[in-house]
C-alpha positions in Angstrom: 95.7 109.4 79.8 93.7 106.3 79.2 91.4 105.0 82.0 90.8 101.3 82.4 87.7 100.4 84.4 87.7 96.9 86.0 84.5 94.9 86.3 84.6 95.5 90.0 84.8 99.3 89.4 81.9 99.3 87.0 79.8 97.4 89.5 80.7 99.8 92.3 80.0 102.8 90.2 76.6 101.6 89.3 75.8 100.6 92.9 77.0 104.0 94.2 75.6 106.1 91.4 79.0 107.5 90.5 79.4 108.3 86.8 82.3 107.7 84.5 82.5 111.5 83.9 82.8 112.1 87.7 85.6 109.4 87.8 87.5 111.0 84.9 87.1 114.5 86.5 88.5 113.2 89.8 91.6 112.0 88.1 92.1 114.9 85.7 91.2 117.7 88.1 91.5 116.4 91.6 91.0 118.5 94.7 93.6 116.4 96.4 95.8 113.3 95.9 97.4 110.7 98.1 98.8 107.3 98.4 96.9 104.3 99.7 97.4 100.7 100.6 100.0 98.9 98.4 101.1 102.3 96.9 97.7 102.8 95.1 97.0 106.3 93.9 94.1 108.1 95.5 92.3 111.0 93.9 89.6 113.1 95.6 87.1 115.4 94.0 84.2 117.3 95.6 80.8 117.4 93.9 77.5 118.8 95.0 76.4 115.4 96.4 79.7 114.6 98.1 83.4 113.7 97.7 84.4 110.9 95.3 87.6 108.9 96.0 89.1 107.1 93.1 91.6 104.2 93.9 93.9 103.3 91.0 97.3 102.2 89.8 99.3 103.6 87.0 100.5 101.3 84.2 102.5 103.0 81.5 100.2 105.6 80.0 97.0 104.3 81.6 95.3 104.4 85.0 93.7 101.1 86.1 90.7 102.1 88.3 90.4 99.6 91.1 87.4 101.2 92.9 85.4 104.4 93.2 83.9 105.3 96.6 81.9 108.1 98.2 84.1 109.7 100.9 82.5 111.4 103.8 82.8 115.2 103.7 85.4 116.6 106.2 
C-alpha cells in the first residue's frame, strides 16, 4: 500500500516529532482503527512516547495521509 503525505502532514510530523516510520507502522500494524469526520480513516498505534493517531483517506491502492497527531494515553 502506497502512502501519500500531504504538505500539511509533513509540517505536522516535523512539528510534533513523529517520524514517517511511525506513521507507516500505525497504518500497517495499528493497535486500533476507527472512522472520523467525513468518513476519514483513523489508525492508532502506541509507542514508548505516546499514541500516534493517523488521519487519512483511501484512494485506490493508496492512503492519503491528512494529518498525524499525538493522542493522549487512555
